[in-house]
VOGU-3710 file (C-alpha; in Angstrom, 3 decimals, decimal comma):
1> mipeiqkawd> 6,007/-10,657/37,449  6,934/-13,981/35,355  9,629/-13,915/33,618  8,118/-14,588/29,685  5,416/-11,664/30,748  8,904/-9,423/31,944  10,807/-10,359/28,330  7,056/-9,492/26,420  7,051/-6,272/28,365  10,756/-5,340/27,906
11> ftkifndyqk> 10,346/-6,112/24,182  6,796/-3,867/24,002  8,664/-1,235/25,714  11,822/-0,802/23,251  9,670/-0,941/20,173  7,155/1,541/21,927  10,093/3,935/22,943  11,779/3,273/19,617  9,234/4,492/17,537  8,076/7,605/19,470
21> ttlplcaaen> 11,653/8,685/18,344  11,273/7,867/14,845  10,822/10,133/11,819  9,052/7,787/9,885  9,507/8,314/5,822  9,005/4,420/5,057  6,321/4,269/1,728  5,560/0,647/3,123  4,290/1,675/6,420  1,446/3,648/8,370
31> vmsefvklpl> -0,884/4,229/11,106  -4,423/3,273/12,025  -6,525/5,865/13,968  -7,885/4,646/17,063  -11,314/3,999/15,637  -9,788/1,817/12,976  -8,564/-0,433/15,784  -11,540/-0,433/17,065  -12,328/-4,390/16,331  -9,113/-5,578/16,749
41> amdfqeryim> -10,089/-5,728/20,343  -13,381/-6,691/19,739  -14,349/-10,435/19,380  -14,283/-10,857/15,745  -11,113/-12,413/15,373  -12,326/-16,054/16,514  -15,511/-16,168/14,296  -15,364/-18,372/10,987  -17,962/-17,104/7,888  -17,429/-19,294/4,821
51> gsayeftmde> -18,958/-17,591/1,306  -18,350/-14,170/0,169  -20,724/-11,486/0,215  -22,094/-12,568/-3,191  -22,420/-16,062/-2,766  -23,969/-16,661/1,114  -25,535/-19,760/2,183  -26,126/-21,407/6,018  -25,423/-24,841/4,062  -22,370/-26,075/5,685
61> nfigaeyllp> -21,622/-22,849/7,221  -20,559/-22,027/10,722  -23,551/-21,000/13,316  -23,662/-16,848/13,611  -21,798/-16,424/10,280  -24,778/-14,904/9,647  -24,341/-12,171/12,052  -21,007/-11,165/10,063  -22,753/-11,375/6,694  -23,659/-7,337/7,020
71> fykeisilgn> -19,832/-6,306/7,244  -19,571/-8,094/4,316  -22,102/-6,558/2,401  -21,687/-2,734/3,544  -17,890/-3,431/2,398  -19,085/-4,173/-0,894  -21,178/-0,869/-0,894  -18,047/1,319/-0,046  -15,911/-0,513/-2,404  -18,609/0,702/-4,920
81> elfhskftdv> -18,460/4,281/-3,385  -14,492/4,668/-3,149  -13,054/2,542/-5,937  -15,913/2,082/-8,486  -16,270/-1,402/-8,206  -19,236/-3,556/-8,766  -17,585/-6,745/-6,504  -15,515/-6,125/-3,949  -13,692/-9,349/-1,940  -11,852/-8,772/1,056
91> rtltgmnaan> -10,969/-12,310/2,050  -7,489/-12,825/1,409  -5,088/-11,948/3,939  -2,515/-9,600/2,734  -1,653/-8,329/-1,141  0,802/-10,864/-1,645  -1,923/-13,831/-0,745  -3,936/-11,925/-2,637  -1,492/-12,388/-5,642  -1,163/-15,753/-4,961
101> mlcsvlakpg> -4,608/-16,806/-4,724  -5,579/-14,775/-8,178  -2,866/-17,156/-9,978  -3,718/-19,892/-7,706  -7,751/-19,327/-9,073  -7,507/-17,862/-12,602  -4,387/-18,943/-14,071  -3,257/-22,501/-15,200  -0,059/-24,363/-14,776  2,009/-23,269/-18,186
111> dnimildkew> -0,105/-19,973/-18,425  2,081/-17,314/-19,704  2,101/-14,251/-17,160  3,960/-10,893/-17,560  5,246/-8,143/-14,910  6,052/-4,875/-14,056  10,046/-6,482/-12,953  11,537/-5,643/-9,640  14,671/-3,272/-12,137  11,521/-1,091/-12,874
121> gghasmrltf> 10,061/-0,628/-9,418  8,105/-3,825/-9,873  7,187/-5,988/-6,406  10,350/-8,599/-6,194  8,509/-11,154/-4,859  5,816/-11,724/-7,470  8,238/-13,626/-10,164  9,065/-16,339/-7,536  5,419/-16,393/-6,531  4,064/-16,532/-10,175
131> erlganvfka> 6,639/-19,108/-11,123  6,388/-21,226/-7,928  2,351/-21,319/-9,217  4,138/-22,825/-13,202  3,486/-19,899/-14,216  6,114/-18,598/-17,427  7,149/-15,283/-16,682  7,959/-12,265/-19,248  9,200/-9,054/-17,992  6,420/-5,670/-19,088
141> pfnldnhdfd> 8,362/-3,479/-21,516  9,556/-0,042/-20,085  10,428/3,330/-20,578  13,174/5,096/-18,362  12,667/8,407/-19,338  8,913/8,538/-18,814  8,686/6,423/-15,752  6,098/4,539/-17,752  5,973/1,165/-19,801  6,738/1,244/-23,447
151> ydnlnyeikk> 3,076/0,826/-24,344  3,600/-0,341/-28,211  6,016/-2,991/-27,358  4,172/-3,809/-24,423  1,000/-4,475/-26,221  3,341/-6,054/-28,889  4,365/-9,053/-26,716  1,135/-9,291/-25,148  -0,109/-10,369/-28,524  3,356/-12,532/-29,885
161> nnikflniap> 3,860/-14,634/-26,526  0,015/-15,102/-25,886  0,355/-13,295/-22,697  -3,002/-14,176/-20,594  -2,026/-11,977/-17,244  -0,545/-9,036/-16,993  0,108/-8,269/-13,219  1,365/-4,305/-12,916  2,397/-4,167/-8,913  4,430/-1,179/-8,383
171> sdilfshdfk> 6,575/-0,723/-5,013  8,292/2,205/-6,208  6,129/4,715/-8,066  5,666/8,358/-8,255  3,562/8,856/-11,561  0,482/7,300/-12,382  0,720/4,725/-15,431  -1,348/5,124/-18,444  -2,839/1,881/-18,123  -5,712/3,121/-21,196
181> kiddsncvil> -3,362/2,058/-23,638  -3,066/-0,921/-22,496  -4,982/-3,684/-25,091  -6,865/-5,984/-23,014  -8,963/-7,277/-24,990  -7,040/-11,030/-24,509  -5,174/-10,497/-21,682  -6,720/-10,183/-17,720  -4,974/-7,207/-16,134  -3,897/-6,995/-12,437
191> fdysqllgli> -3,283/-4,235/-10,517  -1,685/-4,800/-7,369  -2,048/-1,220/-6,349  -1,335/-1,184/-2,931  0,864/1,191/-2,515  -2,197/3,725/-4,091  -4,843/2,260/-3,079  -5,352/5,579/-0,981  -4,655/8,117/-3,555  -7,281/5,928/-6,034
201> aaglmenpld> -10,120/5,813/-3,487  -9,423/9,753/-3,161  -10,069/10,360/-7,054  -6,142/11,910/-7,297  -5,406/9,033/-9,744  -7,415/6,991/-12,755  -8,686/3,997/-11,403  -8,179/1,477/-13,918  -11,556/-0,113/-13,289  -12,869/2,731/-14,748
211> ilknsilygg> -11,216/2,258/-17,971  -10,556/-1,558/-18,391  -12,764/-4,192/-18,449  -10,707/-6,780/-18,372  -9,017/-5,970/-15,100  -8,970/-6,352/-10,961  -7,463/-3,382/-8,798  -6,365/-5,545/-5,633  -3,349/-5,162/-3,322  -2,582/-4,324/1,015
221> thktmpgpsh> -4,716/-2,236/2,777  -1,587/-0,919/4,836  -0,015/1,882/2,727  -1,731/5,310/1,343  -4,831/2,992/2,596  -4,145/3,663/6,418  -5,850/0,521/7,297  -4,142/-2,954/9,030  -2,153/-5,367/6,975  -5,304/-7,011/4,862
231> giimtnneel> -6,140/-7,758/1,491  -8,504/-6,441/-1,088  -9,296/-7,773/-4,823  -12,219/-5,727/-7,162  -13,150/-5,965/-10,428  -16,131/-5,240/-12,395  -16,072/-8,357/-14,431  -18,666/-10,508/-14,049  -17,346/-13,625/-15,278  -14,060/-12,856/-13,358
241> fkkldkginp> -15,619/-12,570/-10,002  -17,160/-15,698/-10,419  -14,514/-17,706/-10,411  -12,495/-15,927/-7,621  -16,086/-16,509/-5,744  -16,441/-19,766/-5,769  -11,951/-20,193/-5,454  -10,888/-18,129/-2,812  -13,225/-19,173/0,394  -13,136/-22,004/1,681
251> dylrnvqmhq> -11,293/-23,944/-0,888  -7,986/-22,018/-0,335  -8,933/-20,283/3,061  -10,332/-21,191/5,730  -10,578/-18,611/8,696  -10,276/-15,093/6,834  -9,179/-13,190/9,943  -12,829/-11,086/10,765  -10,929/-9,016/13,240  -8,967/-7,639/9,967
261> iisllftmie> -11,817/-7,361/7,697  -13,894/-5,561/9,946  -11,051/-2,600/10,793  -10,609/-2,447/7,020  -14,302/-1,458/6,928  -14,150/1,447/9,641  -10,484/2,235/7,376  -13,281/2,666/4,357  -15,586/4,433/6,917  -12,837/6,695/7,856
271> mkyhgvdyqk> -11,951/7,322/3,720  -14,481/8,237/2,451  -15,248/11,018/5,164  -11,957/12,092/5,417  -9,599/10,613/2,744  -9,968/13,435/0,236  -8,385/16,089/2,459  -5,570/13,463/3,596  -4,496/11,566/0,387  -4,278/15,594/-0,897
281> ntvrignilg> -2,069/16,722/1,781  0,096/13,565/1,740  1,235/14,789/-2,181  1,511/18,312/-1,190  4,195/17,563/0,825  5,778/14,930/-1,213  6,466/18,010/-3,740  7,155/20,726/-1,351  9,925/18,351/0,779  10,834/17,670/-2,827
291> leleklginv> 11,395/21,174/-3,367  13,475/21,593/-0,347  15,424/18,780/-0,744  16,556/20,199/-4,316  17,051/23,573/-3,154  19,589/22,049/-0,395  21,961/20,424/-3,237  20,053/17,085/-3,627  19,129/15,512/-6,555  15,459/14,831/-6,339
301> vkkdniytqt> 13,330/12,822/-9,386  11,005/14,593/-11,237  9,128/14,957/-14,243  7,544/18,412/-15,693  8,513/20,341/-12,640  6,374/17,824/-10,598  8,351/15,605/-8,137  5,738/13,024/-7,191  1,836/12,506/-7,900  1,977/9,708/-4,927
311> hqlflefske> 3,182/9,324/-1,724  6,739/8,934/-2,722  9,862/10,899/-3,717  12,836/9,074/-5,105  16,850/11,071/-4,101  19,511/9,875/-6,341  22,742/9,117/-4,869  26,033/7,781/-5,930  26,135/4,313/-3,938  28,634/5,510/-1,294
321> dmnilfnngv> 26,689/8,368/-0,652  23,480/6,368/-0,611  24,855/4,241/2,223  26,024/7,182/3,897  22,683/8,451/3,957  20,853/4,997/5,393  23,511/4,566/7,893  23,470/7,743/8,963  19,194/7,302/8,982  19,499/4,254/10,869
331> nehitlntkk> 21,549/6,074/13,572  19,205/8,882/14,290  15,466/6,321/13,881  14,696/7,948/10,481  13,289/5,250/8,373  13,503/5,147/4,744  15,037/2,776/2,037  17,839/2,082/-0,007  17,147/1,367/-3,999  19,338/-0,169/-6,103
341> kplfhggfgi> 18,018/-0,020/-9,821  17,838/1,339/-12,791  14,946/3,272/-11,871  17,457/5,505/-10,431  19,594/7,355/-12,792  23,172/5,933/-11,689  21,456/2,912/-10,058  21,194/3,953/-6,814  18,940/5,901/-4,773  16,668/6,323/-1,455
351> rlglqeisry> 12,942/6,126/-1,727  10,978/8,468/0,875  7,392/7,996/1,720  5,368/11,111/3,223  1,918/9,022/3,818  2,336/8,731/7,998  3,808/12,281/8,594  1,012/13,811/6,331  -1,257/11,490/8,759  0,387/13,505/11,688
361> nwddnaikni> -0,638/17,076/9,364  2,755/18,524/9,812  3,079/21,822/8,506  5,136/23,523/6,041  8,204/24,237/8,402  8,412/20,665/9,605  8,644/19,805/6,110  11,185/22,153/5,650  13,253/21,126/8,871  12,847/17,352/7,594
371> alilsiisks> 14,646/18,365/4,249  17,168/19,990/6,311  18,140/17,305/8,327  17,956/14,478/5,538  20,840/16,795/3,679  22,771/17,160/7,091  22,873/13,360/7,322  23,525/12,786/3,559  27,238/13,855/5,073  29,847/11,350/6,783
381> gydknkikel> 30,933/13,612/9,786  27,624/15,526/10,240  26,626/17,434/13,093  24,859/15,006/15,579  23,602/17,915/18,250  22,079/19,592/15,257  19,914/16,331/14,091  18,900/16,223/18,083  17,641/20,202/17,827  15,848/19,816/14,544
391> mtklpdkkih> 14,020/16,472/15,610  12,655/18,034/18,786  11,459/20,585/17,181  8,964/18,337/14,694  5,578/18,014/15,667  4,134/15,923/18,011  2,520/12,291/16,266  -1,198/13,021/16,628  -3,218/11,214/13,805  -5,498/13,844/12,134
401> ftfdkseysn> -8,186/13,002/8,877  -9,843/10,421/11,283  -13,314/11,030/13,292  -13,428/12,597/16,659  -14,291/10,328/19,649  -17,723/11,594/20,310  -18,522/10,154/16,466  -17,883/6,363/17,766  -17,648/6,436/21,708  -20,366/3,552/21,867
411> finilky> -18,163/1,722/20,281  -15,867/2,309/22,996  -18,235/1,664/26,216  -18,841/-1,866/24,524  -15,322/-2,482/25,204  -15,719/-2,021/28,380  -17,512/-5,247/29,027
//
């Protein structure tokens, strides 16, 4: 075998073997079904199209672009069905690329932008992104006790500081924001709900597009949305969308990665038919796991006796105990995240994500075993044999909440040629 191919094979096998053994509890990752992966193996990636479903012309476009346009139009239809969006754009490459695009197209250097700061669970890159593009960045007032904004002070600061854009991009979130309390009369509200898009599409969380007229819903599509790592931008504000439509492509983007876009279309189809059951299962097992962990003596954040309304759980530890659990988790191939921020009482904790094990539809006994595993590895001198025994009892990683192969066998036949 050619040496470089052999190396590539070795790297791939090591990664594949590792993935087979993991207990996946990372809130930022998910798995795609075979159905959703189909377009990634087809002849879409290398093809170009300029413009969107709303402003398309063959003038100065690429020959053959008209055959890609129907995919855009179908995404717009599903964007309306799932997210109640009049305008759905999927040309941006990732959630962060979408944030960059929104600021580049809509804002001017010197504009004042307010953000959900990282210490309150906001995305750590937002301040850097907006400041680099010339914006003045302010921190949104937050109420730790309610795990939500201090809305009176928020609206006061928006008016006082002439805030043009409020960007809400939660990486760490257990409970829904009460965004109907936000005054958007003179401020555009940008919701980077990458973590929550699947829950909103399933109707389990309120949709800001249903309430705020001056808002944009955007984000990455690979977390609670079990799709490719791609970007999506949605709004019901025609004036805002017209600015974005002309600015995104081809001005700031040329190749929009059609294989990703069509994979996202397949994800939206899957969500339409299976998303409600999938997302309900995610929230359900999150609350079961929270209760089981609490029974085992672990401090789990909750509000009104609810552990989570999302796919996440927060476990609170001292700094030393947090590091013990994390390091033991690394050794046992358990994916989770440490958190060092005031959002966790005492400033330290562990964030768990349930969206991937929910995708495997593991039963309640498996969830109880996961609680026991986490409890055991939270101690420095834990029983490794017991962990091995419990890990072998976990069910197979078979993807549920998707279509049977008989529903899409014609696509597989295309791949054979």
